[in-house]
Phi, psi and omega in degrees: 000313179296322178296321178297319180297315180297319179296321179294316179296318179296320178295320178295321179295318178297318181294321178297320179292319177301315180294324178297319179289324177294316178299319180295324178294318176298317178296323180295325177300321182295328182269357183283149173289158179302136178083002181242140174260152175297154174244172184304320181300322177297317185292312184291332177293315180288326180280341181070038180231172180275163175299322178299322178296321178300311186284352170287337186248334180222141179284332182200161181292333177300331177294323177293316178304317183295320178299313180298313182299316180294318179299314181297315181298315180299314182293315183295318181289325176295316178296319179301312181298317182293318184283325185282328190307316185284347185287128183284335184270129182297322179292322178294322178298320178291322183297332181305321185300298180295324177301314181295314182297316183288318178297318181292324177302324180279323185277335178231082191305324183289332172295313178297324180297321179294311180301321185288338188247004176232166176278078188293336178301324179298321179292320178294328183273356187283344180233095192303316181302322181282322177298326179297342176300319177292312181297320180295323177296318177295316180298316179298318179297323178291316181296328179278358177088000181282331183238154177223113175199163180261315187258119175298319181299316179296321180294317177298315181296322177297314183295307184284318181298319178295322178298318180294315180295323176296321177298324178296318178295317180298322178299321180290320184276335180055042177214156178267104180247093185294330178296317178297313183300316182289320181292320179298319178295320177298322178296322176299314179298319178297323176295339177264015172093011180271134178296150185307314182295318179291326178295316179297320180294318180296319178296318179298318179296316182292320179295321177297323177298317177299315180296321179294330182259012185305324182294339180266356181253106188297340183267352187292134174234136180303127177298151178296148178294140180266000000 
């Protein structure tokens, strides 16, 4: 019994240290220059631990990047599915994705810093059933007549790629510009065959959905008054 307790305490301690190193890696991304990834020295300095402590928990910093990337992809796609499902308009359901990604990049800068500096599309594509959530939303919008495009792959790349590039711009400006976020999302919808007026309406519906669910989004910060 006592041995079980010690093993449980030791396991909890290891998990806390892993989380501490993951948090430090996220913080290190925010402080990195453009085009540079954090290195182990950056992480252990922010975590306040030794290099040996780092290597007790991770074989390499790329392993930490992979953990962060998978977690983010899982969380973002789960949120996307939950938020998009109730919207009746196919274009609005698609708009939720980039709106959420861009708003979070501005409201939670270290999250945006990670997305902006890694090939995040690979993490989103690493788990096909969840990635298909995006593709299925696009397919549904096309079948319902809200969207017009030929290639699902091209549509997915437009949607996710624009979100990543938008996160990079937000990282550089370090500000929450809701007009930019909404207009960029509307442009994505127009690229998917939605007329400008309908795209603006879909973005407004999707943004309202985000605001209505703000209490369930731990990263949400009230946008500045215009």
